[in-house]
Structures are given as C-alpha cells and as structure tokens.
C-alpha positions as CSV (number, residue, x, y, z in Angstrom):
1,X,0.1,-0.3,0.0
2,X,1.2,4.0,-0.9
3,X,-1.2,5.5,1.0
4,X,-1.7,4.4,4.1
5,X,0.3,2.7,6.7
6,X,-1.3,-0.5,8.7
7,X,0.3,-1.7,12.1
8,X,-1.1,-4.8,14.0
9,X,-1.3,-5.4,16.6
10,X,-1.1,-1.3,17.6
11,X,1.9,-1.1,20.8
12,X,2.0,-4.6,21.1
13,X,-2.0,-5.5,22.0
14,X,-2.8,-8.8,20.6
15,X,-6.5,-6.8,19.4
16,X,-5.6,-3.4,18.3
17,X,-4.5,-2.4,14.7
18,X,-3.8,1.0,13.8
19,X,-4.5,2.3,10.3
20,X,-2.6,5.7,9.2
21,X,-3.7,8.1,6.3
22,X,-0.2,8.6,4.7
23,X,0.0,11.7,2.2
24,X,2.1,13.9,4.1
25,X,2.6,16.3,0.8
26,X,-1.2,17.1,0.1
27,X,-2.0,16.8,4.1
28,X,-3.6,13.6,3.2
29,X,-6.2,14.4,0.6
30,X,-8.3,11.3,-0.8
31,X,-7.6,10.2,-3.3
32,X,-9.5,7.4,-5.4
33,X,-6.1,5.2,-5.2
34,X,-5.9,5.9,-0.7
35,X,-9.9,5.5,-0.9
36,X,-9.6,1.7,-2.2
37,X,-6.6,1.1,-0.3
38,X,-8.3,2.1,2.9
39,X,-10.9,-0.6,2.4
40,X,-9.5,-3.0,1.4
41,X,-7.3,-2.7,4.3
42,X,-10.6,-2.0,6.4
43,X,-12.1,-5.9,5.3
44,X,-9.5,-7.5,5.9
45,X,-8.5,-6.4,9.0
46,X,-12.6,-7.2,9.6
47,X,-12.1,-10.8,9.4
48,X,-9.2,-11.0,11.2
49,X,-10.8,-12.4,14.3
50,X,-7.7,-11.0,16.2
51,X,-8.7,-7.7,15.5
52,X,-11.3,-6.5,17.5
53,X,-10.7,-2.6,17.6
54,X,-9.4,-0.6,14.5
55,X,-7.8,3.5,15.0
56,X,-8.0,5.6,11.9
57,X,-5.1,8.5,11.8
58,X,-3.0,10.7,10.1
59,X,-0.4,13.0,10.7
60,X,-0.2,16.2,13.3
61,X,-1.0,18.3,10.8
62,X,-3.5,16.9,8.9
63,X,-6.0,13.6,9.6
64,X,-7.5,14.6,6.3
65,X,-7.8,17.9,4.4
66,X,-10.6,16.6,2.1
67,X,-10.4,14.9,-1.2
68,X,-7.6,15.1,-4.4
69,X,-8.7,18.8,-5.7
70,X,-6.6,18.3,-8.3
71,X,-8.5,14.8,-9.5
72,X,-11.8,16.3,-10.1
73,X,-11.2,20.3,-11.3
74,X,-12.5,18.7,-15.0
75,X,-15.0,16.1,-14.1
76,X,-17.8,15.9,-15.6
77,X,-20.9,14.1,-13.9
78,X,-19.9,11.2,-15.8
79,X,-16.7,11.1,-14.6
80,X,-17.4,10.4,-10.8
81,X,-19.8,7.7,-12.0
82,X,-17.1,6.0,-13.4
83,X,-14.7,6.5,-10.6
84,X,-16.8,5.0,-8.6
85,X,-15.4,6.8,-5.5
86,X,-18.5,7.1,-3.4
87,X,-19.0,3.2,-4.0
88,X,-16.5,2.6,-2.3
89,X,-16.9,5.3,0.7
90,X,-20.4,2.9,0.9
91,X,-18.4,-0.5,2.0
92,X,-17.1,1.2,5.0
93,X,-20.6,0.8,6.2
94,X,-19.2,-3.2,5.7
95,X,-16.9,-3.1,8.5
96,X,-18.4,-4.4,11.8
97,X,-15.4,-3.9,14.1
98,X,-15.2,-0.6,16.1
99,X,-13.5,2.1,14.1
100,X,-12.4,5.5,16.5
101,X,-10.7,8.4,14.5
102,X,-8.2,9.7,16.2
103,X,-7.8,13.8,14.4
104,X,-5.1,16.4,15.2
105,X,-5.2,18.7,12.7
106,X,-7.1,19.3,9.5
107,X,-10.8,17.5,9.1
108,X,-11.9,19.8,6.1
109,X,-14.1,18.0,3.3
110,X,-13.7,14.7,2.8
111,X,-11.4,14.2,5.9
112,X,-14.7,15.4,8.2
113,X,-16.7,12.9,6.2
114,X,-14.3,10.1,6.9
115,X,-14.0,10.9,10.4
116,X,-18.1,10.9,10.4
117,X,-17.9,7.6,9.0
118,X,-15.9,5.8,12.1
119,X,-18.0,5.0,15.2
120,X,-16.8,7.8,17.2
121,X,-13.9,11.2,17.2
122,X,-11.5,11.5,19.2
123,X,-9.8,15.1,19.1
124,X,-6.6,16.5,19.7
125,X,-7.5,19.8,21.1
126,X,-5.9,21.6,18.0
127,X,-8.1,19.7,15.7
128,X,-10.6,21.8,13.1
129,X,-13.2,20.6,11.2
130,X,-14.8,21.9,7.8
131,X,-17.0,21.1,5.3
132,X,-15.4,23.9,2.9
133,X,-16.8,22.6,-0.6
134,X,-19.0,25.6,-1.0
135,X,-15.9,27.6,-1.4
136,X,-14.5,26.2,-4.6
137,X,-18.5,25.9,-6.0
138,X,-19.6,22.8,-5.0
139,X,-21.3,20.8,-2.0
140,X,-20.6,17.8,0.3
141,X,-20.8,14.4,-1.8
142,X,-19.5,11.8,1.0
143,X,-22.3,12.3,4.3
144,X,-21.4,16.5,4.9
145,X,-25.1,17.2,4.6
146,X,-26.5,14.1,6.1
147,X,-23.9,12.8,8.8
148,X,-22.7,15.8,10.0
149,X,-26.6,17.3,10.5
150,X,-27.2,14.1,12.7
151,X,-24.3,14.9,14.8
152,X,-25.0,18.3,15.2
153,X,-28.3,19.7,14.0
154,X,-29.8,20.8,10.7
155,X,-28.7,25.0,12.1
156,X,-25.7,24.4,13.1
157,X,-24.9,21.9,9.9
158,X,-26.6,24.3,7.5
159,X,-24.5,27.1,8.7
160,X,-21.2,24.9,8.3
161,X,-22.4,23.7,5.5
162,X,-23.2,26.9,3.2
163,X,-20.2,29.4,4.8
164,X,-17.8,26.3,4.5
165,X,-16.0,27.8,7.8
166,X,-14.2,25.6,9.9
167,X,-14.7,25.1,13.9
168,X,-12.1,24.4,16.2
169,X,-12.5,21.0,18.4
170,X,-13.7,23.0,21.5
171,X,-17.3,24.1,19.2
172,X,-16.6,20.2,17.9
173,X,-17.2,18.8,21.2
174,X,-19.7,21.4,22.5
175,X,-22.1,20.3,19.5
176,X,-21.5,17.0,19.5
177,X,-19.7,16.2,16.8
178,X,-16.9,14.4,18.6
179,X,-16.8,12.6,21.9
180,X,-13.8,13.6,23.7
181,X,-11.4,16.2,23.4
182,X,-7.8,15.6,24.9
183,X,-4.1,17.7,24.4
184,X,-2.9,17.3,21.2
185,X,0.6,15.8,22.4
186,X,-1.5,12.4,24.2
187,X,-4.1,11.9,21.6
188,X,-2.9,8.7,20.4
189,X,-2.4,7.5,23.9
190,X,-5.3,8.8,25.0
191,X,-7.5,6.4,21.9
192,X,-5.6,3.7,22.5
193,X,-6.6,3.6,25.9
194,X,-9.7,4.0,24.5
195,X,-9.6,1.6,22.1
196,X,-7.4,-0.9,24.7
197,X,-10.8,-0.4,27.1
198,X,-13.3,-1.5,24.0
199,X,-11.1,-3.9,23.1
200,X,-11.9,-6.1,27.1
201,X,-15.1,-6.6,25.9
202,X,-17.1,-9.0,24.6
203,X,-16.3,-8.7,20.8
204,X,-19.7,-10.8,19.6
205,X,-21.7,-8.1,22.0
206,X,-19.8,-5.2,20.3
207,X,-20.8,-5.5,17.6
208,X,-24.5,-6.4,18.3
209,X,-24.3,-2.6,19.9
210,X,-22.9,-0.9,17.2
211,X,-25.3,-2.1,14.4
212,X,-27.8,-1.2,16.8
213,X,-26.8,2.0,17.5
214,X,-26.3,2.6,13.5
215,X,-29.7,1.2,12.6
216,X,-31.1,3.8,15.1
217,X,-30.3,6.6,12.3
218,X,-32.2,4.6,10.0
219,X,-35.5,3.1,11.6
220,X,-38.3,4.5,13.5
221,X,-38.2,4.3,17.4
222,X,-40.5,1.1,17.8
223,X,-38.8,-0.4,15.3
224,X,-35.4,0.6,16.5
225,X,-36.1,-1.3,19.4
226,X,-37.6,-4.5,18.1
227,X,-33.9,-4.3,16.6
228,X,-32.3,-3.8,19.5
229,X,-34.1,-6.4,21.1
230,X,-33.3,-8.6,18.9
231,X,-29.9,-8.3,18.9
232,X,-29.9,-8.4,22.7
233,X,-31.4,-11.9,22.5
234,X,-28.7,-12.8,20.3
235,X,-26.3,-12.5,23.1
236,X,-27.4,-15.2,24.7
237,X,-26.7,-17.6,21.8
238,X,-23.0,-15.9,22.8
239,X,-20.6,-18.1,25.2
240,X,-18.8,-14.8,25.3
241,X,-22.1,-13.5,27.5
242,X,-22.1,-17.0,29.3
243,X,-19.0,-16.0,30.6
244,X,-18.9,-12.1,31.0
245,X,-22.5,-12.6,33.7
246,X,-20.7,-16.2,35.4
247,X,-17.3,-14.1,35.8
248,X,-19.7,-11.0,37.6
249,X,-21.4,-13.4,39.6
250,X,-17.7,-15.1,41.2
251,X,-16.3,-11.3,41.3
252,X,-13.7,-12.0,38.4
253,X,-12.7,-10.3,35.4
254,X,-13.8,-11.9,32.0
255,X,-12.0,-13.9,29.6
256,X,-14.0,-13.4,26.4
257,X,-13.1,-15.8,23.1
258,X,-14.9,-14.0,20.5
259,X,-17.7,-16.2,20.2
C-alpha cells in the first residue's frame, strides 16, 4: 500500500490495529487510490478474528484535508459516476468492528466526512473541522450534509455547509461532533487507552451494539427498539455472554474469546 500504513498489533496489543493515512505532501488528501487501499485494509482487518478495534489517524498537521481536488477539477458528471469513488465510501458501512478516528490538525471536507464515517471521534485540542466544498463551487458528497446534520443538528450543520467555515475541537465537542477532546500530544495514547478498554469487552456484544446504534439513524423508534431487542436476544447465543455473567457473579474479570 502506498497511501496508508497499517500496524497490527498496535503497541504490542493483540487486538488493536492502527491505520494511518500517509500522503503528507498533500495533507492526506483523499485520492481514489487512497480510499481503495483504506477500504481493502479495513475489510482485511474486519475478517481477522484477532482484531477487535481499529484506530484511524493521519498526521499531527492533518487528519485529512479533503478530497484530491486535482483529480476532480475538470471532471464531468459521468467521470464522477465512472470513478466509483462513492461506492468505495459506501463499503465503509460493511465494517463490523469499532473504528475510532483520532483527529489532529485539519479534518476538512472529505476528511471530516471520513472521520464521521467512523464510530466515534477523539480530537486533539488543535483539531479543526469543516465542510468547505461551498467555497469551491460544489457541496459535500460523502455524508457532509447527512452525517453532520445528524450529529450537530440542522441549524449548525447548515451554517457549516453554507459558509464552509471551520470549527475548532472545543466547539466540535460542545456541538456533539466529537466524543472527547484531549491534548494533541497525548491524542494517540488516550485513543489507544479507549480502544484497549473496548477491546476488553465481549466482541460479539460489541458488534451487535454497534449495529444497533447505527440502525437508530435509519429506523423509527419502534422498529429500532425491536431491532435492539433482537440483538439483545442474540447475545444469549454467545459463550462470551455466559462468561461475562458468570464472571460477574464470581467477582472476577471475564476472559472473552469472541464466540
């Protein structure tokens, strides 16, 4: 892979993978090749039973500074369709394991959309988020009008999308875009500690919980409650559920096997 780096196990932990965007000369601009490599990497990690959590990050200067405009400036609508870039983005939804975005620096346009495609975002205090597409005569195309609105509400999303202005990490936290803001220098350590905590939980339950939370954006409350209950019942087919409850009764730490 030329555009990303993949490290597994990360920090000698057998259940956490670190994926790093690696196009520093263009602030990790999201080219078609990079997105193909990223999805291929995620799919391989998702099928590896030893991987329980994935961390996605960029550099200190930029998580990702949007799409690769040089690839798009002279494109026609048919070029965009044939590029199948957004089909690649859709495949991110296939990943069943938790993905944590660790964001330092700029997360602009496609970079912000990529972070929002992850399950949660941890931001360094110097992080900046925006959907600046309106400034170059277009609009977000990979979730910027949809995920952003669901995360922060219509009025704030409309302001970001229509002005293209950036917000800082503190504002992103206050608006509900990110889960936590930490010192930039400790971002990776604190993200690792969170990933470690998640990796110590029952993998089957983690997968079903992620699925249920994501479905909440696509269903009515009644249908969502039915879906949640179905997944709750499914956990009782897992040996890890038996182990977890038995360990609780015996006042010991559980040992989850992922089955």
